[in-house]
C-alpha positions as CSV (number, residue, x, y, z in Angstrom):
1,M,-1.1,-3.5,-53.3
2,S,-3.7,-0.8,-54.2
3,P,-7.3,-1.7,-55.1
4,W,-6.9,-0.1,-58.6
5,L,-3.8,-2.2,-59.4
6,L,-5.6,-5.3,-58.4
7,A,-8.6,-4.3,-60.5
8,I,-6.5,-3.7,-63.6
9,V,-4.7,-7.0,-63.1
10,A,-8.0,-8.8,-62.9
11,G,-9.3,-7.1,-66.1
12,L,-6.1,-8.1,-68.0
13,I,-6.4,-11.7,-66.9
14,V,-10.1,-12.0,-67.8
15,A,-9.5,-10.4,-71.3
16,L,-6.5,-12.7,-71.9
17,I,-8.6,-15.7,-71.1
18,Q,-11.6,-14.5,-73.1
19,Y,-9.7,-13.5,-76.3
20,G,-6.4,-15.4,-76.2
21,P,-3.0,-14.2,-77.6
22,R,-3.9,-14.9,-81.2
23,E,-7.1,-12.8,-81.2
24,L,-5.3,-9.9,-79.6
25,R,-3.1,-9.5,-82.7
26,N,-6.2,-8.3,-84.6
27,A,-6.8,-4.5,-84.2
28,S,-10.6,-4.9,-84.0
29,S,-10.2,-7.6,-81.3
30,L,-7.8,-5.4,-79.4
31,I,-10.5,-2.7,-79.1
32,T,-13.1,-5.1,-77.7
33,A,-10.5,-6.6,-75.4
34,T,-9.7,-3.1,-74.1
35,L,-13.4,-2.6,-73.4
36,R,-13.5,-5.9,-71.5
37,V,-10.4,-4.9,-69.5
38,G,-12.0,-1.6,-68.5
39,A,-15.4,-3.1,-67.6
40,V,-13.9,-5.9,-65.5
41,A,-11.4,-3.5,-63.8
42,L,-14.2,-1.1,-63.0
43,V,-16.5,-3.8,-61.6
44,T,-13.6,-5.2,-59.5
45,A,-12.8,-1.7,-58.2
46,L,-16.4,-1.3,-57.2
47,L,-16.3,-4.5,-55.3
48,L,-13.1,-3.4,-53.5
49,D,-14.6,0.1,-52.9
50,A,-11.4,1.7,-54.4
51,P,-10.8,5.5,-53.9
52,A,-12.5,7.6,-56.6
53,G,-10.1,10.6,-56.3
54,F,-7.3,12.1,-54.4
55,A,-7.5,12.3,-50.6
56,K,-8.8,15.5,-49.3
57,P,-7.7,17.0,-46.0
58,A,-10.3,16.2,-43.3
59,P,-12.0,19.2,-41.7
60,T,-10.2,20.4,-38.6
61,W,-11.9,20.4,-35.2
62,A,-11.1,22.7,-32.4
63,A,-11.2,21.9,-28.7
64,L,-11.2,24.7,-26.1
65,D,-10.4,24.2,-22.5
66,A,-13.4,25.4,-20.5
67,S,-12.1,24.7,-17.0
68,L,-12.1,27.3,-14.2
69,S,-8.3,27.6,-14.4
70,M,-8.7,29.5,-17.7
71,T,-10.0,32.5,-15.7
72,R,-7.7,32.2,-12.7
73,G,-6.2,35.7,-12.1
74,D,-8.1,37.5,-14.8
75,S,-10.1,36.9,-18.0
76,A,-7.3,37.9,-20.5
77,L,-6.3,34.3,-21.0
78,W,-9.8,33.2,-21.9
79,R,-10.2,36.0,-24.4
80,A,-6.8,35.0,-26.0
81,A,-8.0,31.4,-26.1
82,R,-11.2,32.3,-27.9
83,D,-9.2,34.3,-30.5
84,S,-6.9,31.3,-31.1
85,V,-10.0,29.1,-31.8
86,R,-11.4,31.7,-34.3
87,R,-8.1,31.9,-36.1
88,A,-7.9,28.1,-36.4
89,G,-10.9,28.2,-38.8
90,A,-12.3,24.9,-37.4
91,D,-15.2,23.1,-38.9
92,S,-16.6,22.3,-35.4
93,T,-15.7,23.6,-32.0
94,F,-15.9,21.7,-28.8
95,L,-15.5,22.7,-25.2
96,F,-13.8,20.2,-22.9
97,G,-13.2,20.0,-19.1
98,D,-15.4,17.8,-17.0
99,S,-17.4,16.9,-20.2
100,V,-17.2,17.3,-24.0
101,R,-19.9,19.2,-25.8
102,R,-20.5,21.7,-28.6
103,A,-21.2,25.0,-27.1
104,D,-20.9,28.8,-27.6
105,T,-17.4,29.9,-26.7
106,S,-18.7,33.2,-25.5
107,V,-19.9,31.5,-22.3
108,A,-17.4,31.9,-19.4
109,P,-15.6,28.7,-18.5
110,H,-17.0,26.9,-15.5
111,D,-15.9,23.2,-15.7
112,Q,-14.2,21.9,-12.5
113,A,-11.8,19.5,-14.2
114,S,-9.5,19.6,-17.3
115,V,-9.8,16.1,-18.9
116,L,-8.5,16.0,-22.4
117,R,-8.9,12.3,-23.4
118,P,-12.7,12.2,-24.2
119,V,-12.4,14.9,-26.9
120,V,-9.2,13.3,-28.3
121,E,-11.0,9.9,-28.6
122,R,-13.9,11.6,-30.4
123,A,-11.6,13.2,-32.9
124,L,-9.7,9.9,-33.5
125,S,-12.9,8.0,-34.1
126,A,-14.2,10.6,-36.6
127,G,-10.8,11.0,-38.3
128,H,-10.4,14.8,-37.8
129,P,-7.3,16.7,-36.9
130,L,-7.7,18.6,-33.6
131,V,-6.6,22.0,-32.6
132,V,-6.5,22.0,-28.7
133,V,-6.3,25.4,-27.0
134,T,-5.5,25.2,-23.3
135,D,-3.5,26.7,-20.4
136,G,-1.5,23.4,-20.1
137,E,-2.9,22.5,-16.7
138,I,-4.4,19.2,-18.0
139,D,-5.4,16.4,-15.6
140,D,-4.4,13.7,-18.1
141,P,-1.3,15.0,-20.0
142,D,-0.6,11.6,-21.6
143,A,-3.7,12.1,-23.8
144,A,-1.8,14.8,-25.7
145,Q,0.6,12.1,-27.0
146,V,-2.2,10.4,-29.0
147,L,-3.7,13.4,-30.9
148,P,-4.8,12.6,-34.5
149,P,-2.3,13.2,-37.3
150,G,-2.2,16.9,-38.3
151,S,-3.3,18.1,-34.9
152,R,-1.9,21.1,-33.0
153,L,-1.6,21.8,-29.3
154,I,-1.7,25.6,-28.4
155,V,-0.7,26.3,-24.9
156,L,-1.4,29.8,-23.5
157,T,0.3,30.6,-20.3
158,H,-1.1,32.7,-17.4
159,Q,0.5,36.0,-16.5
160,P,3.0,35.1,-13.7
161,R,1.7,36.1,-10.3
162,R,2.5,35.6,-6.7
163,D,0.1,33.1,-5.0
164,V,0.0,30.8,-2.1
165,A,-2.7,28.0,-1.7
166,V,-3.6,25.4,0.8
167,A,-3.3,22.2,-1.3
168,S,-3.7,19.5,1.3
169,I,-4.5,18.8,5.0
170,E,-4.0,15.7,7.0
171,A,-5.8,15.4,10.4
172,P,-7.3,12.6,12.4
173,R,-10.8,11.6,11.4
174,A,-11.9,11.4,15.0
175,V,-10.4,12.7,18.3
176,V,-11.2,13.0,21.9
177,S,-12.0,16.5,23.0
178,G,-9.0,18.1,24.6
179,D,-6.4,15.7,23.0
180,T,-3.4,17.0,21.1
181,A,-3.2,16.0,17.5
182,E,-0.7,16.5,14.7
183,V,-2.1,18.3,11.6
184,R,-0.1,18.4,8.4
185,V,-0.9,21.2,5.9
186,G,0.5,21.3,2.4
187,L,1.1,24.7,0.7
188,A,1.6,25.4,-3.0
189,A,2.9,28.5,-4.7
190,G,2.2,30.2,-8.0
191,A,4.4,31.0,-11.0
192,L,6.3,33.8,-9.1
193,G,6.3,31.9,-5.8
194,S,4.9,33.5,-2.7
195,R,6.0,35.9,-0.1
196,P,6.3,34.9,3.6
197,G,3.0,34.5,5.3
198,G,1.1,32.8,8.1
199,L,-1.0,29.7,8.5
200,S,-3.9,29.6,10.9
201,L,-6.0,26.6,12.0
202,T,-9.5,27.0,13.4
203,L,-12.1,24.4,14.7
204,D,-15.6,25.6,14.1
205,G,-14.4,29.2,14.0
206,V,-12.3,29.0,17.2
207,A,-8.6,29.7,16.6
208,L,-6.3,26.8,17.4
209,A,-2.9,27.8,16.3
210,K,-0.9,30.0,14.0
211,Q,2.4,29.3,12.3
212,Q,4.6,31.5,10.1
213,F,6.2,30.2,6.8
214,D,9.0,31.5,4.6
215,S,8.6,32.5,1.0
216,L,8.1,29.7,-1.5
217,P,9.9,29.4,-4.9
218,P,7.9,29.3,-8.2
219,F,5.5,26.4,-8.1
220,G,7.1,25.3,-4.9
221,E,5.5,23.1,-2.3
222,R,5.9,22.9,1.5
223,V,4.4,20.9,4.3
224,L,3.8,22.5,7.7
225,T,3.3,20.3,10.7
226,V,1.3,21.8,13.6
227,K,0.4,20.2,16.9
228,V,-2.9,21.5,18.2
229,K,-5.2,20.8,21.0
230,L,-8.5,19.9,19.4
231,E,-11.2,20.9,21.9
232,S,-14.8,21.4,20.9
233,A,-16.0,24.9,20.6
234,G,-18.9,24.0,22.8
235,G,-16.6,22.9,25.6
236,G,-17.8,19.4,26.0
237,G,-17.3,17.9,22.6
238,G,-19.5,15.4,20.9
239,G,-20.2,15.7,17.2
240,P,-18.6,16.6,13.9
241,E,-16.9,20.0,13.6
242,V,-15.1,21.8,10.8
243,L,-11.3,22.1,10.9
244,R,-10.0,24.9,8.6
245,A,-6.5,25.8,7.4
246,V,-6.1,29.3,6.1
247,A,-2.9,30.7,4.5
248,V,-2.3,34.4,4.2
249,A,0.6,36.2,2.4
250,A,1.2,39.5,0.8
251,D,0.5,40.0,-2.9
252,D,-1.7,36.9,-3.0
253,A,-3.3,36.8,-6.4
254,E,-6.1,34.2,-5.9
255,P,-8.0,34.2,-2.6
256,R,-10.2,31.2,-3.6
257,N,-7.4,28.7,-2.9
258,D,-6.4,30.1,0.5
259,T,-8.7,27.9,2.6
260,L,-9.1,24.1,3.0
261,A,-11.6,22.4,5.3
262,V,-12.1,18.9,6.6
263,A,-14.6,17.4,9.1
264,V,-13.4,16.1,12.4
265,D,-15.5,14.0,14.8
266,V,-14.9,15.3,18.3
267,S,-15.9,12.9,21.1
268,R,-16.5,13.6,24.7
269,A,-14.7,10.4,25.7
270,A,-12.3,7.9,24.1
271,S,-14.0,5.0,22.4
272,A,-10.7,3.1,22.6
273,V,-7.4,3.2,24.5
274,F,-4.2,2.0,22.8
275,V,-1.2,1.2,25.1
276,S,2.2,0.2,23.9
277,T,5.1,-0.9,26.1
278,S,7.4,-1.0,23.0
279,P,6.2,1.6,20.5
280,D,7.2,0.8,16.9
281,F,5.8,1.0,13.4
282,D,3.3,-1.8,14.1
283,A,1.8,0.2,17.0
284,R,1.9,3.5,15.1
285,Y,0.1,2.2,12.0
286,A,-2.4,0.1,13.9
287,L,-3.4,3.2,15.9
288,A,-3.7,5.2,12.6
289,V,-6.3,2.6,11.4
290,L,-8.3,3.1,14.6
291,R,-8.4,6.8,14.2
292,G,-8.3,7.2,10.4
293,S,-10.1,4.4,8.5
294,L,-12.5,3.5,11.2
295,G,-12.9,6.9,12.8
296,I,-12.8,5.7,16.4
297,P,-11.8,8.4,18.9
298,T,-8.7,6.8,20.5
299,R,-6.3,7.9,23.2
300,G,-2.8,6.4,23.0
301,Y,0.0,6.0,25.6
302,W,3.6,5.1,24.9
303,K,6.1,3.6,27.3
304,V,9.4,5.3,26.5
305,A,11.5,4.0,29.4
306,P,11.1,1.9,32.5
307,G,8.4,3.6,34.6
308,E,8.0,6.5,32.1
309,W,4.9,6.9,30.0
310,R,3.9,9.6,27.5
311,N,0.7,10.7,26.0
312,E,0.9,9.7,22.3
313,G,-0.4,13.0,20.9
314,S,1.2,15.7,23.0
315,F,4.0,13.5,24.3
316,S,3.3,14.9,27.7
317,P,4.2,12.7,30.7
318,V,1.6,10.6,32.4
319,T,1.8,8.3,35.4
320,E,1.4,4.5,35.2
321,S,-1.6,4.8,37.4
322,E,-3.3,7.0,34.9
323,V,-2.6,4.5,32.2
324,R,-4.0,1.7,34.3
325,Q,-7.1,3.7,35.0
326,A,-7.6,4.5,31.3
327,L,-7.3,0.8,30.4
328,R,-9.8,-0.1,33.1
329,D,-12.4,2.4,31.9
330,A,-11.8,1.9,28.2
331,P,-14.8,0.7,26.1
332,V,-12.2,-1.0,23.9
333,A,-8.6,-1.7,25.0
334,V,-5.5,-2.5,22.9
335,I,-2.3,-3.6,24.6
336,H,0.8,-3.8,22.4
337,G,4.2,-5.2,23.3
338,D,4.5,-6.8,26.8
339,T,0.9,-7.7,27.4
340,S,1.6,-8.8,31.0
341,S,3.1,-5.4,31.9
342,F,-0.1,-4.6,34.0
343,G,-0.5,-8.2,35.2
344,D,-3.2,-10.3,33.8
345,P,-4.5,-8.2,30.9
346,R,-8.0,-9.6,31.3
347,R,-8.1,-8.4,34.9
348,A,-6.6,-5.0,34.0
349,T,-9.4,-4.3,31.5
350,S,-13.2,-4.5,31.5
351,G,-14.2,-4.2,27.9
352,P,-13.3,-5.8,24.6
353,L,-9.6,-6.4,24.4
354,A,-6.9,-6.8,21.7
355,L,-3.5,-8.2,22.7
356,I,-0.6,-7.6,20.2
357,V,2.2,-9.9,21.4
358,T,5.7,-9.1,20.2
359,A,7.6,-11.8,22.1
360,S,10.6,-13.7,20.7
361,A,10.1,-14.5,17.0
362,D,10.0,-18.0,15.5
363,G,11.3,-16.9,12.1
364,E,9.4,-15.6,9.1
365,W,5.9,-16.9,8.3
366,Y,3.9,-16.0,5.2
367,P,0.1,-15.2,5.4
368,A,-1.7,-18.0,3.7
369,A,-5.5,-18.0,4.2
370,A,-8.4,-16.6,6.2
371,P,-10.6,-19.4,7.6
372,S,-14.2,-18.8,8.5
373,S,-14.3,-16.3,11.4
374,P,-16.0,-13.0,12.4
375,I,-13.4,-11.0,10.6
376,A,-13.4,-13.1,7.4
377,P,-15.8,-10.7,5.5
378,A,-13.3,-7.8,6.0
379,L,-10.5,-10.0,4.5
380,S,-12.5,-11.4,1.6
381,G,-10.6,-9.3,-1.0
382,V,-7.1,-9.8,0.3
383,V,-4.6,-11.5,-2.1
384,W,-2.4,-13.4,0.4
385,D,0.4,-14.2,-2.0
386,S,1.2,-10.5,-2.4
387,L,1.9,-9.9,1.3
388,P,5.4,-9.8,3.0
389,P,6.2,-12.3,5.8
390,V,5.6,-11.6,9.5
391,A,7.6,-12.6,12.5
392,E,5.4,-15.1,14.4
393,A,5.8,-15.6,18.2
394,V,7.3,-19.0,19.3
395,Q,4.1,-19.9,21.2
396,A,1.0,-20.0,19.0
397,P,-2.1,-18.3,20.5
398,T,-5.3,-20.2,21.1
399,G,-8.9,-19.1,20.8
400,S,-12.4,-20.2,19.7
401,W,-11.7,-19.1,16.1
402,T,-8.7,-18.3,13.9
403,G,-8.9,-15.3,11.7
404,V,-5.7,-15.7,9.6
405,E,-3.3,-18.6,9.1
406,T,0.4,-18.3,8.2
407,R,2.7,-20.8,6.6
408,R,6.5,-21.3,7.0
409,G,7.9,-20.9,3.5
410,R,6.5,-23.5,1.1
411,G,6.0,-26.1,3.7
412,E,2.7,-27.3,5.2
413,E,3.4,-26.2,8.8
414,R,0.9,-23.5,9.8
415,K,0.3,-21.2,12.7
416,P,-2.5,-18.8,13.5
417,L,-1.8,-15.1,13.1
418,V,-4.8,-13.9,14.9
419,V,-7.3,-15.8,17.1
420,G,-10.3,-14.6,19.1
421,T,-12.9,-15.6,21.7
422,D,-16.4,-14.3,22.0
423,S,-17.2,-15.0,25.6
424,P,-17.3,-13.9,28.4
425,R,-16.2,-10.9,26.4
426,R,-14.5,-10.3,23.0
427,V,-10.8,-10.8,23.0
428,A,-8.4,-10.9,20.0
429,V,-4.8,-12.0,20.1
430,V,-2.3,-11.2,17.4
431,A,1.0,-13.1,18.1
432,A,3.3,-11.5,15.5
433,A,5.3,-8.5,14.6
434,G,6.3,-6.9,11.3
435,L,2.9,-6.3,9.9
436,W,4.1,-2.7,9.2
437,R,5.8,-4.2,6.1
438,W,2.4,-4.5,4.5
439,R,1.8,-0.8,5.0
440,F,5.3,0.1,3.8
441,R,4.9,-1.9,0.5
442,G,1.8,0.1,-0.4
443,G,-0.9,-0.9,-3.0
444,V,-2.8,-4.1,-2.2
445,A,-0.5,-4.9,0.7
446,A,-1.4,-1.6,2.4
447,D,-5.1,-2.2,1.7
448,A,-4.7,-5.6,3.4
449,F,-3.1,-4.0,6.4
450,T,-6.1,-1.7,6.8
451,A,-8.5,-4.6,6.2
452,F,-6.7,-6.8,8.8
453,W,-6.7,-4.3,11.6
454,G,-10.0,-2.7,10.6
455,G,-11.7,-6.1,10.8
456,I,-10.3,-6.9,14.2
457,F,-11.1,-3.5,15.7
458,D,-14.5,-3.3,14.2
459,W,-15.3,-6.8,15.7
460,L,-14.0,-5.7,19.1
461,A,-16.1,-2.6,19.1
462,A,-19.2,-4.8,18.3
463,E,-20.1,-2.3,15.6
464,R,-20.5,0.3,18.3
465,A,-17.7,2.5,17.0
466,D,-19.9,4.2,14.4
467,R,-23.6,3.6,14.4
468,R,-24.2,5.9,11.4
469,A,-25.3,4.0,8.3
470,A,-22.9,5.9,5.9
471,V,-20.3,8.6,6.3
472,P,-18.1,10.5,3.9
473,D,-15.0,8.5,3.1
474,D,-12.5,11.0,1.6
475,R,-10.9,13.4,4.1
476,V,-10.6,16.2,1.5
477,V,-13.4,16.8,-1.0
478,H,-13.3,19.4,-3.8
479,A,-16.2,20.7,-5.9
480,G,-16.5,18.8,-9.1
481,E,-15.3,15.5,-7.6
482,P,-17.6,12.6,-6.9
483,V,-18.3,12.2,-3.2
484,R,-17.3,8.8,-1.8
485,W,-19.4,7.3,1.0
486,R,-18.3,4.5,3.3
487,R,-20.9,2.1,4.7
488,G,-21.0,2.2,8.5
489,S,-22.4,-0.4,10.9
490,A,-25.8,-0.7,9.2
491,S,-26.4,-4.0,7.5
492,D,-28.8,-2.6,4.9
493,S,-27.5,-2.3,1.3
494,V,-29.7,0.7,0.7
495,V,-29.0,3.8,2.8
496,S,-31.0,7.1,2.7
497,L,-29.6,10.4,3.9
498,T,-30.3,14.1,3.7
499,L,-27.9,16.9,3.0
500,R,-28.5,20.5,4.1
501,Q,-25.9,23.1,3.1
502,R,-25.2,25.6,5.8
503,G,-26.4,29.0,5.0
504,G,-29.2,27.7,2.8
505,A,-32.8,26.5,3.3
506,R,-32.7,23.7,0.7
507,V,-32.6,20.1,1.9
508,D,-31.6,17.4,-0.6
509,S,-32.2,13.7,-0.2
510,L,-29.8,11.0,-1.5
511,T,-30.1,7.2,-1.7
512,L,-26.9,5.1,-1.7
513,K,-26.9,1.5,-2.9
514,F,-24.1,-0.7,-1.6
515,P,-23.4,-4.0,-3.4
516,S,-22.8,-6.9,-1.2
517,S,-19.0,-6.9,-1.7
518,T,-18.5,-3.1,-1.7
519,N,-18.2,-0.8,1.3
520,V,-17.6,2.4,-0.6
521,V,-19.8,4.0,-3.3
522,E,-19.8,7.3,-5.1
523,S,-22.4,10.0,-5.6
524,K,-22.5,13.0,-7.8
525,P,-20.3,16.1,-7.2
526,L,-21.6,18.8,-4.9
527,A,-21.1,22.6,-4.9
528,A,-18.6,24.0,-2.5
529,G,-19.9,24.5,1.0
530,I,-20.4,22.8,4.4
531,Y,-23.1,20.2,4.4
532,D,-24.9,18.7,7.5
533,V,-25.6,15.0,6.7
534,T,-28.3,13.1,8.5
535,T,-28.8,9.4,8.2
536,Q,-29.8,6.4,10.2
537,G,-27.7,6.3,13.4
538,G,-26.6,9.9,13.6
539,K,-25.2,12.9,11.9
540,S,-22.0,13.7,10.1
541,L,-20.4,16.6,8.3
542,L,-19.2,17.0,4.7
543,A,-16.8,19.8,3.8
544,V,-16.7,20.4,0.0
545,N,-13.9,22.8,-0.8
546,A,-13.4,25.0,-3.9
547,S,-12.4,23.3,-7.1
548,R,-8.9,22.1,-7.6
549,E,-8.8,24.2,-10.7
550,W,-8.1,27.2,-8.5
551,L,-4.8,25.6,-7.2
552,P,-1.7,26.9,-8.9
553,R,-0.1,24.3,-11.2
554,A,2.7,24.3,-13.6
555,P,1.7,23.5,-17.2
556,R,1.8,19.8,-17.8
557,V,1.9,19.9,-21.6
558,S,3.7,22.2,-24.1
559,A,2.7,23.5,-27.5
560,A,3.3,21.0,-30.3
561,R,2.2,19.9,-33.8
562,Q,1.3,16.3,-34.4
563,R,2.9,15.2,-37.7
564,G,1.4,12.5,-39.9
565,A,-0.3,11.8,-43.3
566,L,-3.9,11.3,-43.9
567,S,-4.8,7.6,-44.7
568,A,-6.3,6.6,-48.1
569,D,-9.6,6.0,-46.3
570,T,-10.1,9.8,-46.3
571,A,-10.4,9.9,-50.1
572,P,-13.9,9.7,-51.7
573,R,-14.9,6.1,-52.4
574,L,-15.9,4.6,-55.8
575,R,-19.1,3.0,-54.5
576,G,-20.5,6.5,-53.8
577,A,-20.0,7.6,-57.4
578,G,-22.9,6.9,-59.8
579,W,-20.9,7.4,-62.9
580,A,-18.8,4.3,-62.2
581,Y,-21.8,2.0,-62.5
582,A,-23.0,3.7,-65.7
583,L,-19.5,3.6,-67.3
584,A,-19.2,-0.1,-66.5
585,I,-22.5,-0.9,-68.1
586,L,-21.7,1.2,-71.2
587,M,-18.4,-0.5,-71.7
588,L,-20.0,-4.0,-71.4
589,C,-22.7,-2.9,-73.9
590,A,-20.2,-1.5,-76.4
591,E,-18.1,-4.7,-76.2
592,W,-21.2,-6.8,-76.8
593,L,-22.2,-4.7,-79.9
594,L,-18.7,-4.9,-81.4
595,R,-18.5,-8.6,-80.8
596,R,-21.9,-9.2,-82.5
597,R,-20.9,-7.1,-85.5
598,R,-17.9,-9.4,-85.9
599,G,-20.0,-12.4,-85.6
600,M,-18.7,-13.3,-82.1
601,R,-20.9,-14.5,-79.3
């Protein structure tokens, strides 16, 4: 029911009670009763803050996409966008991208993101329709679904061009100099696709490999897999180096997206040796944790047939004697499968040892808990109920501590999943198979897989795998994105580091604060370039690539008009009208004078 209707009803009820049906038959009483109805109704309307007029359309706001993609190719699209904003006749104009602000639209766009939601939320909270002008390459397209009523979305498309870009690169975080590694490079094409071209890989400027690729369809994607021998440009290895992937094709419209770089730590010698007599997903993914998440330079060997061994990277044949020698010299050794293949594994190795036993299984067991152990801190965030079961070995391993316990179904019977001993040297035994299911499931289960193996390998390495206090966490970093840092072996919660951009004289200092339960923190975005990072324990390398806004993307939103009516709250309110108070007082005074003249009180 509207406020005015309630106010009139209240006035009629008060007048009826005051005068009664008999008095209202008199014409003079009817006039005073009408004044009473009007006065009470107006006072009630003031209390309810009823609308004082018809709703007026709220002034329109305009939001202009100021991301770098608006000038990709040429500036014609940016000029058309500014013209669209002027024609909208907006009361206020905002620029959006990596932030929202009022600004002069004559300034060239420079934002390194296209985030729409903040400006939409500002318009919703203020009650203004919004005219959004963009190229459609929005990072959060779902925000366009909640535009205020009466809004418009104007999408201007780029002139179709041929373009090829390097969109992604996957490479080991750490390698042993001279090892062969698999590098996966993702290519993306523009609105007209791309012509055939070539991909080249370099390590610190030294050519590694070249591979040709066929033409790509419009906005098509393709992943090229290249096996390369990663050997330090200095010959001996030892230190972080820059791995670059460069794509070249005819009629390429945008050269700023043709190169992608990552940092690779090249080691003179292997920090770990991983040997599997029955290579499977468990072995493959555990080795990936060693090389990827922990960044430990690792050399792997697979047994593919009786008496036949292969180097894991190049798949080149090696002799069993070479494998035995590698295990004997390894700072950290991992044996997967038949752990007695080389005799007593403790005699076959000299350093910290991990044994992954895949003997006959004793059914499915569910991870249940992580008792107090050296690897317990790494497992503190694991949700055990969310993990798939594993196949436990029939004979339970023994050790001085138990890292993880498993339970058969809902029963109380428990078995250790991993045990370890600290003396005379560090040895961990995992007597189960099927942990690859954790990685396959993804999400928290995949995080648990990384935490499980990372905790074991980090303990085995006695925190000697990486002495640096903090290192970059993300493999590929783009300008405009926060830089994520992973805490290394240092126990301090505050880490200081310096960054020097190659080709410049400026040195910046940065302080990272790691909460007790967090191993990864973020810092502000950096400009594109190669940065030498120095911190306690050593040096690292940070490759910041050009903004993602230069990558070709199909529009993720389309032009649309948001229907809807303005709410009553947009009308002027009665409490803000001074005449309403004066009129209510005048009617009460007039009624009082008429009642006194008639001798009524």
